[in-house]
MARBA-3410 file (N, C-alpha, C, O; in Angstrom, 1 decimal):
132
46.1,123.5,66.4,47.2,123.5,67.2,46.9,121.7,67.2,46.0,120.9,67.0 ~ 48.2,122.0,67.5,48.6,120.2,67.7,47.9,119.6,68.9,47.7,120.2,69.9 ~ 47.2,117.9,68.4,46.9,117.3,69.7,48.2,117.0,70.6,48.2,116.2,71.5 ~ 49.0,117.3,70.3,50.2,116.9,71.7,50.4,117.8,72.2,50.8,117.5,73.3 ~ 50.2,119.3,72.0,50.4,120.1,73.4,49.0,120.1,74.2,48.9,120.7,75.3
48.1,119.4,73.6,46.6,119.3,74.4,46.5,118.8,75.3,45.9,119.0,76.4 ~ 47.7,117.0,74.6,48.0,116.5,76.1,49.2,116.4,77.1,50.3,115.9,77.1 ~ 48.4,117.1,78.3,49.1,117.8,79.6,49.7,116.6,80.6,50.8,116.9,81.3 ~ 48.9,115.1,80.7,49.3,114.3,81.9,50.2,113.0,80.8,50.0,113.0,79.5 ~ 50.8,112.4,81.4,51.5,111.3,81.1,50.8,109.8,81.5,49.9,109.6,82.3
51.5,108.9,80.9,50.2,107.4,81.4,49.9,107.3,82.4,48.7,107.3,82.6 ~ 50.9,107.4,83.6,50.5,107.2,84.8,48.7,108.2,85.8,48.1,108.1,86.8 ~ 48.8,109.2,84.4,47.8,110.4,84.7,48.9,111.5,85.4,48.5,112.6,85.0 ~ 49.7,111.6,85.9,50.5,112.4,86.2,50.5,113.2,85.2,50.5,112.9,84.0 ~ 50.6,114.6,85.9,51.6,116.3,85.1,52.6,116.0,84.6,53.6,115.4,85.1
52.4,116.7,83.1,53.8,116.0,82.6,54.2,117.9,82.2,53.5,118.9,81.9 ~ 55.8,117.7,82.2,56.5,119.0,82.0,56.6,119.3,80.5,57.6,119.8,80.1 ~ 55.6,119.1,79.4,55.8,118.7,78.1,55.8,117.5,77.4,55.4,116.5,78.0 ~ 56.0,117.5,76.4,55.3,116.4,75.8,56.5,116.4,74.6,56.2,117.3,73.8 ~ 57.6,115.9,74.4,59.0,116.5,74.2,60.1,115.5,73.2,60.9,114.6,73.4
59.7,116.0,72.2,60.1,115.4,71.0,61.8,115.4,70.4,62.7,115.7,71.3 ~ 62.0,115.2,69.2,63.7,115.6,68.8,63.3,114.8,67.2,62.5,113.9,67.1 ~ 63.9,115.3,66.3,64.2,115.3,64.5,65.8,115.2,64.9,66.4,116.1,65.5 ~ 66.4,114.2,64.5,68.1,114.4,64.3,68.2,114.7,62.6,67.3,114.4,61.8 ~ 69.1,115.3,62.1,68.9,115.1,60.7,70.6,114.7,60.7,71.3,115.1,61.7
71.3,113.7,59.5,72.5,113.6,59.6,72.6,112.8,58.1,71.8,112.0,57.5 ~ 73.8,113.4,57.8,74.4,112.9,56.6,75.6,111.7,57.0,76.5,111.5,57.8 ~ 75.0,110.8,55.6,76.2,109.4,55.6,77.6,110.0,55.0,78.7,109.6,55.4 ~ 77.4,111.0,54.1,78.7,111.4,53.4,79.7,112.4,54.6,80.9,112.8,54.4 ~ 79.0,112.8,55.9,79.8,113.6,56.4,81.1,113.1,56.8,81.5,112.0,56.6
82.0,114.1,57.5,83.5,113.7,57.6,83.3,113.9,59.3,84.4,113.9,59.9 ~ 82.0,114.2,60.4,82.0,114.1,61.3,80.7,113.5,61.8,79.8,112.9,61.2 ~ 80.8,113.9,63.0,79.5,113.2,63.8,78.6,114.3,64.2,77.9,113.9,65.2 ~ 78.5,115.5,63.7,78.2,116.5,64.1,76.7,116.1,63.4,76.8,115.4,62.4 ~ 75.4,116.4,64.0,74.3,116.2,63.0,73.5,117.6,63.7,73.9,118.4,64.5
72.6,117.5,63.3,71.5,119.1,63.6,70.3,118.2,64.1,69.8,117.2,63.6 ~ 69.9,119.1,65.4,69.0,118.4,66.4,68.2,119.2,66.0,68.7,120.2,65.5 ~ 66.3,119.1,66.1,65.1,119.8,66.4,64.3,119.5,67.4,63.3,118.8,67.3 ~ 64.7,120.0,68.4,64.0,120.1,69.6,62.3,120.5,69.6,61.9,121.4,68.8 ~ 61.5,119.9,70.4,59.6,120.5,70.0,59.4,120.1,71.8,59.5,118.9,72.2
59.2,121.0,72.4,58.9,120.9,73.8,57.2,120.4,73.9,57.2,119.7,74.9 ~ 56.1,120.6,73.4,54.9,120.0,73.1,54.8,119.4,71.9,53.7,119.2,71.5 ~ 55.8,119.0,71.2,55.6,118.0,70.1,55.2,117.1,69.5,54.9,117.0,68.3 ~ 55.2,116.2,70.8,54.6,114.8,70.6,55.1,114.2,69.7,56.3,113.9,69.7 ~ 54.1,113.9,69.0,54.2,112.5,67.8,54.8,113.4,66.8,55.6,112.9,66.0
54.6,114.9,66.9,54.5,116.2,65.5,56.0,115.4,64.6,55.9,115.4,63.4 ~ 57.1,115.0,65.2,58.4,114.8,64.9,58.2,113.5,63.7,58.7,113.5,62.6 ~ 57.4,112.4,64.2,57.5,111.5,63.2,56.8,112.2,62.0,57.4,112.4,60.9 ~ 55.6,112.5,62.3,54.4,113.3,60.9,54.9,114.4,60.0,54.7,114.5,58.8 ~ 55.8,115.6,61.0,57.1,116.6,60.1,57.4,115.8,59.0,57.1,116.0,57.8
58.1,114.6,59.4,59.3,113.9,58.8,58.3,113.3,57.2,58.4,113.7,56.1 ~ 57.6,112.6,57.5,56.4,111.9,56.9,56.1,113.0,55.6,56.3,112.6,54.4 ~ 55.8,114.1,55.9,54.8,115.0,55.8,55.8,115.3,54.6,55.5,115.0,53.4 ~ 57.0,116.0,54.8,58.3,116.7,54.1,58.7,115.3,53.0,58.6,115.5,51.8 ~ 59.1,114.1,53.4,59.4,113.3,52.6,58.8,112.8,51.7,59.4,112.2,50.8
57.8,112.9,51.7,56.6,112.8,50.9,56.4,114.0,49.4,55.8,114.0,48.4 ~ 57.1,114.7,50.1,56.7,115.4,49.0,58.2,116.2,48.4,58.1,116.5,47.2 ~ 59.4,116.6,49.1,60.3,116.8,48.5,61.0,116.8,47.6,60.7,115.9,46.8 ~ 62.0,117.4,47.3,63.2,116.8,46.1,64.0,117.3,46.1,64.7,117.6,45.1 ~ 64.5,117.5,47.8,65.8,118.2,48.3,66.5,116.8,49.3,67.5,117.0,49.9
66.0,115.7,49.3,66.8,114.7,49.6,67.9,114.7,48.9,67.9,114.6,47.7 ~ 69.1,114.8,49.9,70.9,115.0,49.6,71.4,116.6,49.3,72.5,117.2,49.3 ~ 70.2,117.1,49.1,70.7,118.6,49.9,70.3,119.0,51.5,69.3,119.6,51.9 ~ 71.6,118.3,52.5,70.5,118.6,53.8,70.5,120.1,54.4,69.9,120.1,55.5 ~ 70.8,121.2,54.0,70.9,122.7,54.1,69.4,122.6,54.0,68.7,122.6,55.0
68.9,122.5,52.3,67.1,122.8,52.8,66.2,121.6,53.0,64.9,121.7,53.0 ~ 66.9,120.4,53.2,66.1,119.5,53.8,65.4,119.7,55.2,64.2,119.8,55.6 ~ 67.0,119.8,56.1,66.6,120.4,57.6,65.8,121.7,57.4,64.8,121.7,58.1 ~ 65.9,122.6,56.6,64.6,123.9,56.8,63.9,123.7,56.6,63.1,124.1,57.4 ~ 63.1,122.8,55.4,61.7,122.2,55.2,61.5,121.0,56.7,60.5,120.9,57.4
62.2,120.6,56.7,61.5,119.9,57.9,62.1,120.8,59.5,62.6,120.0,60.2 ~ 62.1,121.4,59.8,62.0,122.8,60.6,60.5,122.9,60.7,59.8,122.5,61.6 ~ 60.0,123.7,59.3,59.5,124.2,58.8,58.1,123.8,59.4,57.3,124.5,60.1 ~ 57.9,122.6,59.1,56.6,121.7,58.9,56.4,121.3,60.8,55.4,121.4,61.5 ~ 57.8,120.6,61.1,57.8,120.6,62.3,57.2,121.6,63.4,56.5,121.1,64.3
57.5,123.5,63.2,56.7,124.0,63.6,55.8,124.4,63.2,55.3,125.1,64.1 ~ 55.3,124.4,62.1,54.0,124.6,61.9,52.8,123.7,62.3,51.7,124.2,62.7 ~ 53.3,122.3,62.3,52.7,121.4,62.7,52.2,122.0,64.2,51.0,122.3,64.3 ~ 52.9,122.3,65.4,52.7,122.7,66.4,52.4,124.5,66.8,52.3,125.0,67.9 ~ 52.3,125.0,66.0,51.8,126.4,65.4,52.2,127.2,66.3,51.5,127.8,67.1
53.6,127.0,66.1,54.8,127.6,66.6,54.6,129.8,66.1,54.5,130.5,65.1 ~ 54.6,129.8,67.6,54.5,131.7,67.2,55.8,132.7,67.9,55.6,133.8,68.4 ~ 56.9,132.0,67.8,57.7,132.9,67.8,58.5,132.6,69.0,59.7,132.9,69.0 ~ 57.7,132.1,70.2,58.5,131.9,71.5,59.1,130.9,71.5,59.9,130.4,70.7 ~ 58.7,130.6,72.7,59.9,129.3,73.5,58.6,128.0,73.1,57.4,128.1,73.0
59.7,126.8,72.7,58.8,125.9,72.6,60.0,125.2,71.8,60.8,124.5,72.5 ~ 60.1,125.2,70.5,61.2,124.8,69.2,62.4,125.5,69.9,62.4,126.4,70.7 ~ 63.7,124.4,69.1,65.0,124.9,69.6,66.0,123.9,68.3,65.5,122.8,68.0 ~ 66.7,124.1,68.0,68.1,123.4,67.0,69.2,123.5,67.8,69.4,124.4,68.6 ~ 70.1,122.3,67.4,71.8,122.9,68.1,72.3,121.9,66.6,71.7,121.4,65.7
73.4,122.2,67.0,74.3,121.2,66.3,75.1,120.5,67.4,75.7,121.1,68.3 ~ 75.0,119.2,67.1,75.9,117.9,68.5,76.0,116.4,68.1,75.8,116.0,66.9 ~ 76.1,115.8,68.9,76.2,114.7,68.5,74.9,113.7,69.0,73.9,114.2,69.4 ~ 75.1,112.2,69.0,73.9,111.6,69.7,74.1,112.1,71.5,73.1,112.0,72.2 ~ 75.2,112.4,72.1,75.4,112.4,73.3,74.5,113.7,73.5,73.8,113.7,74.5
74.6,114.6,72.7,74.0,115.7,73.2,72.2,116.0,73.3,71.5,117.0,73.6 ~ 71.7,114.2,72.5,70.2,114.9,72.6,69.7,113.9,74.2,69.9,112.7,74.5 ~ 68.9,114.9,74.9,68.2,114.9,76.2,67.2,113.7,75.8,66.8,113.4,74.7 ~ 67.0,113.2,77.4,66.0,112.1,77.0,64.5,112.7,76.8,64.2,113.8,77.1 ~ 64.0,112.1,76.3,62.1,113.4,76.0,60.9,112.3,76.2,61.1,111.1,76.6
59.9,112.7,75.9,59.0,111.9,76.1,58.6,111.2,74.9,57.7,110.3,75.1 ~ 59.0,111.5,73.6,58.8,110.2,72.1,60.1,110.2,72.0,61.1,110.8,72.4 ~ 59.8,109.1,71.0,61.0,108.7,70.2,61.6,109.3,69.4,60.9,109.4,68.4 ~ 62.8,109.8,69.5,63.7,110.6,68.2,63.3,110.3,66.5,63.1,109.1,66.2 ~ 63.2,110.8,66.0,63.3,110.4,64.4,64.2,110.8,63.7,64.1,112.0,63.3
65.9,110.0,63.2,66.7,110.1,62.7,66.9,109.8,61.4,67.1,108.7,60.9 ~ 66.8,111.2,60.9,67.0,111.3,59.1,67.9,111.2,58.5,68.5,112.3,58.5 ~ 68.2,110.5,57.8,69.5,110.7,56.5,69.2,111.2,55.5,68.4,110.7,54.7 ~ 69.9,112.6,55.2,69.3,113.6,54.7,70.2,113.5,52.7,70.2,114.2,51.7 ~ 70.9,112.1,53.1,71.4,112.0,51.9,70.4,111.0,51.1,70.0,111.2,50.0
70.2,110.0,51.8,69.1,109.1,51.4,67.3,109.6,51.5,66.5,109.9,50.7 ~ 67.2,109.5,52.5,66.0,110.4,53.4,65.4,109.4,54.1,64.5,109.6,54.8 ~ 65.9,107.9,53.9,66.0,106.8,55.0,65.4,107.4,56.3,65.2,108.6,56.2 ~ 64.9,107.0,57.7,64.9,107.2,58.7,64.8,106.3,59.6,64.4,105.1,59.3 ~ 65.0,106.8,60.8,65.2,105.7,61.6,64.4,105.6,63.1,64.9,106.3,64.0
63.5,104.9,63.3,62.6,105.6,64.2,61.8,104.1,65.3,61.2,103.1,64.9 ~ 62.0,104.4,66.7,62.1,103.0,67.3,63.1,101.6,66.9,62.9,100.4,66.8 ~ 64.3,102.4,66.9,64.9,101.2,66.4,65.3,100.7,64.8,66.3,100.3,64.2 ~ 63.9,101.0,64.5,63.8,100.3,62.8,64.2,101.5,61.9,63.7,102.6,62.1 ~ 65.2,101.2,60.7,65.0,101.6,59.9,64.4,101.8,58.5,64.3,100.9,57.7
64.1,102.6,58.2,62.9,102.7,56.8,63.7,103.7,55.6,64.2,104.8,55.6 ~ 63.4,102.8,54.8,64.1,103.7,53.5,63.3,104.9,53.2,64.0,105.8,52.8 ~ 61.8,105.1,53.1,61.5,106.0,53.2,60.1,106.1,54.2,59.4,105.1,54.3 ~ 59.7,107.8,55.1,58.5,107.8,55.7,57.3,107.4,55.1,57.2,107.3,53.9 ~ 56.4,107.2,55.8,55.4,106.0,54.7,54.3,106.0,55.6,54.5,106.0,56.8
52.7,106.0,55.0,51.9,106.4,55.9,52.4,105.6,56.4,53.3,105.9,57.2 ~ 52.0,104.2,56.2,52.5,103.1,57.1,53.2,103.0,58.6,52.9,102.5,59.6 ~ 54.1,103.6,58.2,55.3,103.8,59.5,54.2,105.2,60.3,54.7,105.5,61.4 ~ 53.5,105.7,60.1,53.1,107.0,60.7,51.5,105.8,61.8,51.1,105.8,63.0 ~ 51.3,105.5,61.1,50.1,104.8,61.7,50.2,103.5,62.4,49.2,103.0,63.0
51.7,102.6,62.3,51.6,101.7,63.1,52.9,102.5,64.3,53.6,101.6,64.9 ~ 53.3,103.8,64.5,54.3,103.6,65.5,54.2,102.8,67.0,55.2,102.7,67.6
END
């Protein structure tokens, strides 16, 4: 089980209603602003870990459909998803992303670049994961 699910208190020591995070998948070549948004209610920083794990081994950069499937699978696997509540996905734009407890990870499916905490990285690396 993910450490994120085990953390039930915020920094002030008060109970949380989740440890929510998002992964946003976008295509630079897309003619629309539609994005695929992945959501984990207790995912914590598993969003960053999932993206890093997939980008380190995938050969599907440039193929947004398969890359999105790989990232969603890894995201839910890290959280021990059993088919119940806790994860979701939708197509929307940046305005449809709710405020979460953790920064969103934005993945450019065409290049493999990610944006996290306002910084863009050409590829997810261990350095990014350990220095967030």
